[in-house]
SEVO-282345 format. One line per 5 residues: for each residue x, y, z of N, C-alpha, C. Coordinates in Angstrom, 3 decimals. Layout:
REM residues N
X:Y:Z:X:Y:Z:X:Y:Z ~ ...
This chain:
REM residues 97
26.401:-5.034:-12.922:26.181:-3.605:-12.798:24.948:-3.372:-11.927 ~ 25.095:-2.582:-10.881:24.000:-2.309:-9.950:23.046:-1.261:-10.478 ~ 21.992:-1.119:-9.742:20.983:-0.126:-10.077:21.487:1.270:-9.770 ~ 21.159:2.210:-10.619:21.549:3.605:-10.405:20.703:4.186:-9.283 ~ 21.353:4.831:-8.319:20.657:5.441:-7.192:20.754:6.956:-7.328
19.608:7.611:-7.252:19.559:9.065:-7.365:19.235:9.657:-5.998 ~ 19.900:10.732:-5.642:19.642:11.351:-4.344:18.364:12.190:-4.389 ~ 17.936:12.597:-3.215:16.685:13.336:-3.062:16.705:14.644:-3.861 ~ 17.804:15.357:-3.835:17.891:16.649:-4.534:17.679:16.478:-6.035 ~ 18.284:15.437:-6.590:18.135:15.174:-8.021:16.672:14.889:-8.363
16.049:14.026:-7.563:14.653:13.671:-7.800:13.748:14.892:-7.683 ~ 13.965:15.693:-6.626:13.134:16.881:-6.422:13.309:17.864:-7.585 ~ 14.537:18.045:-8.033:14.785:18.966:-9.143:14.087:18.486:-10.410 ~ 14.140:17.192:-10.680:13.488:16.637:-11.865:11.974:16.810:-11.778 ~ 11.418:16.537:-10.613:9.969:16.674:-10.418:9.554:18.136:-10.565
10.346:19.035:-10.006:10.010:20.465:-10.094:10.024:20.947:-11.546 ~ 10.935:20.413:-12.356:10.953:20.784:-13.777:9.636:20.403:-14.448 ~ 9.102:19.281:-14.080:7.851:18.825:-14.675:6.662:19.616:-14.125 ~ 6.609:19.760:-12.812:5.431:20.373:-12.189:5.420:21.896:-12.246 ~ 6.547:22.521:-11.984:6.575:23.987:-11.910:6.941:24.645:-13.230
7.823:24.011:-13.992:8.250:24.605:-15.260:7.368:24.139:-16.422 ~ 6.429:23.215:-16.101:5.489:22.693:-17.101:6.184:22.085:-18.318 ~ 7.294:21.418:-18.058:7.985:20.713:-19.137:7.424:19.304:-19.242 ~ 7.558:18.697:-20.407:7.071:17.338:-20.611:7.993:16.335:-19.931 ~ 7.395:15.293:-19.398:8.164:14.266:-18.688:9.206:13.647:-19.613
8.809:13.315:-20.821:9.750:12.686:-21.751:10.923:13.606:-22.075 ~ 10.642:14.887:-22.176:11.687:15.874:-22.480:12.690:15.967:-21.327 ~ 12.181:16.070:-20.103:13.048:16.170:-18.920:13.835:14.877:-18.742 ~ 13.173:13.750:-18.914:13.835:12.455:-18.754:14.987:12.306:-19.754 ~ 14.757:12.735:-20.965:15.796:12.643:-21.990:16.997:13.512:-21.626
16.745:14.724:-21.143:17.823:15.643:-20.750:18.626:15.112:-19.560 ~ 17.940:14.422:-18.641:18.599:13.925:-17.424:19.104:12.494:-17.567 ~ 18.915:11.907:-18.750:19.360:10.540:-19.025:18.737:9.525:-18.068 ~ 17.430:9.685:-17.843:16.688:8.708:-17.039:15.497:8.229:-17.859 ~ 14.954:7.105:-17.480:13.800:6.559:-18.196:12.558:7.375:-17.834
11.715:7.675:-18.821:10.494:8.449:-18.533:9.605:7.815:-17.461 ~ 9.531:6.482:-17.446:8.706:5.825:-16.423:9.223:6.107:-15.018 ~ 10.531:6.223:-14.876:11.121:6.551:-13.584:10.664:7.933:-13.138 ~ 10.712:8.871:-14.058:10.294:10.233:-13.739:8.795:10.301:-13.460 ~ 7.986:9.562:-14.208:6.546:9.502:-13.919:6.313:8.989:-12.491
7.075:7.969:-12.102:6.932:7.404:-10.754:7.313:8.438:-9.704 ~ 8.393:9.179:-9.944:8.822:10.210:-8.990:7.756:11.304:-8.859 ~ 7.184:11.706:-9.979:6.154:12.748:-9.951:4.946:12.266:-9.155 ~ 4.505:11.050:-9.407:3.330:10.555:-8.677:3.646:10.364:-7.200 ~ 4.877:9.950:-6.884:5.258:9.810:-5.482:5.282:11.173:-4.794
5.779:12.181:-5.491:5.801:13.534:-4.935:4.375:14.054:-4.730 ~ 3.502:13.788:-5.695:2.116:14.239:-5.571:1.404:13.550:-4.412 ~ 1.771:12.294:-4.137:1.133:11.557:-3.045:1.703:11.933:-1.684 ~ 3.036:12.041:-1.575:3.676:12.248:-0.279:4.163:13.677:-0.043 ~ 4.160:14.507:-1.056:4.589:15.898:-0.904:6.059:16.010:-0.532
6.365:16.897:0.391:7.760:17.146:0.786:8.404:15.954:1.491 ~ 7.595:15.019:1.975:8.173:13.855:2.642:8.539:12.751:1.647 ~ 8.347:12.995:0.368:8.737:12.023:-0.652:10.260:11.960:-0.738 ~ 10.752:10.838:-1.133:12.184:10.594:-1.340:13.032:10.762:-0.085 ~ 12.644:10.197:1.049:13.494:10.312:2.237:14.731:9.444:2.083
15.845:9.919:2.565:17.084:9.141:2.505:17.448:8.794:1.081 ~ 17.832:7.555:0.882:18.215:7.114:-0.456:17.086:6.378:-1.159 ~ 16.011:6.107:-0.445:14.939:5.313:-1.027:13.712:6.119:-1.346 ~ 12.643:5.407:-1.497:11.376:6.068:-1.782:10.509:6.036:-0.538 ~ 9.480:6.822:-0.528:8.577:6.854:0.619:7.901:5.502:0.796
7.586:4.852:-0.304:6.960:3.533:-0.232:7.907:2.538:0.422 ~ 9.170:2.540:0.012:10.150:1.624:0.595:10.286:1.889:2.088 ~ 10.369:3.145:2.472:10.528:3.485:3.885:9.301:3.098:4.696 ~ 8.107:3.241:4.147:6.923:2.849:4.890:6.852:1.332:5.021 ~ 7.301:0.605:4.000:7.356:-0.853:4.095:8.367:-1.279:5.148
9.508:-0.607:5.165:10.533:-0.901:6.166:9.994:-0.633:7.568 ~ 9.312:0.489:7.730:8.749:0.851:9.035:7.708:-0.184:9.466 ~ 6.900:-0.645:8.532:5.888:-1.658:8.835:6.551:-2.953:9.296 ~ 7.602:-3.379:8.616:8.333:-4.585:9.018:8.901:-4.434:10.417 ~ 9.480:-3.275:10.670:10.077:-3.003:11.972:9.025:-3.062:13.077
7.861:-2.487:12.835:6.786:-2.490:13.825:6.233:-3.899:14.051 ~ 6.144:-4.688:12.993:5.685:-6.068:13.147:6.662:-6.871:13.994 ~ 7.945:-6.673:13.751:8.983:-7.368:14.525:8.902:-6.962:15.993 ~ 8.743:-5.669:16.245:8.640:-5.162:17.615:7.377:-5.695:18.295 ~ 6.284:-5.750:17.555:5.034:-6.264:18.090:5.187:-7.733:18.499
5.833:-8.524:17.671:6.052:-9.933:17.981:6.911:-10.086:19.235 ~ 7.938:-9.268:19.345:8.801:-9.303:20.527:8.016:-8.950:21.799 ~ 7.178:-7.944:21.707:6.366:-7.544:22.862:5.359:-8.628:23.248 ~ 4.810:-9.311:22.263:3.889:-10.420:22.553:4.610:-11.537:23.316 ~ 5.826:-11.839:22.887:6.604:-12.873:23.573:6.902:-12.461:25.011
7.269:-11.208:25.207:7.540:-10.719:26.558:6.286:-10.780:27.425 ~ 5.150:-10.430:26.851:3.890:-10.476:27.590:3.551:-11.913:27.991 ~ 3.728:-12.849:27.066:3.485:-14.257:27.388:4.384:-14.727:28.513 ~ 5.642:-14.308:28.473:6.594:-14.681:29.521:6.159:-14.101:30.869 ~ 5.725:-12.859:30.873:5.262:-12.240:32.125:4.008:-12.927:32.663
3.129:-13.341:31.772:1.928:-14.060:32.214:2.314:-15.373:32.884 ~ 3.294:-16.074:32.316:3.749:-17.331:32.911:4.421:-17.079:34.255 ~ 5.193:-16.035:34.340:5.901:-15.695:35.577:4.912:-15.317:36.681 ~ 3.830:-14.658:36.309:2.814:-14.245:37.275:2.217:-15.457:38.002 ~ 2.074:-16.559:37.321:1.548:-17.781:37.926:2.467:-18.236:39.054
3.765:-18.164:38.846:4.724:-18.573:39.865:4.703:-17.632:41.066 ~ 4.530:-16.368:40.836:4.472:-15.399:41.934:3.246:-15.640:42.808 ~ 2.128:-15.948:42.215:0.909:-16.212:42.992:1.094:-17.425:43.895 ~ 1.774:-18.452:43.420:1.985:-19.660:44.215:2.891:-19.381:45.408 ~ 3.877:-18.525:45.262:4.797:-18.204:46.363:4.104:-17.394:47.443
3.243:-16.484:47.066:2.582:-15.582:48.014:1.483:-16.277:48.817 ~ 0.996:-17.400:48.379:-0.112:-18.089:49.056:0.362:-18.876:50.239
């Protein structure tokens, strides 16, 4: 059995019940059939990231980690290309002399 995935609208609605309606986290979690710790995490994520919390199907933390991995991969690729160009430059200088 896989992990239950909740969409952004569901998460936002649950967080709004806690923050705007001043309901208790345990009470809202029980009504929505989710674990209170999950709802606490959503509330803290919303407080940290605001409206940009819960992008796509994941969390803001997951997306920032993904973005960091992607940038590291791109950086490594650019370093390799730069090294290749530096090596190629040596050959061009020899031809022009």
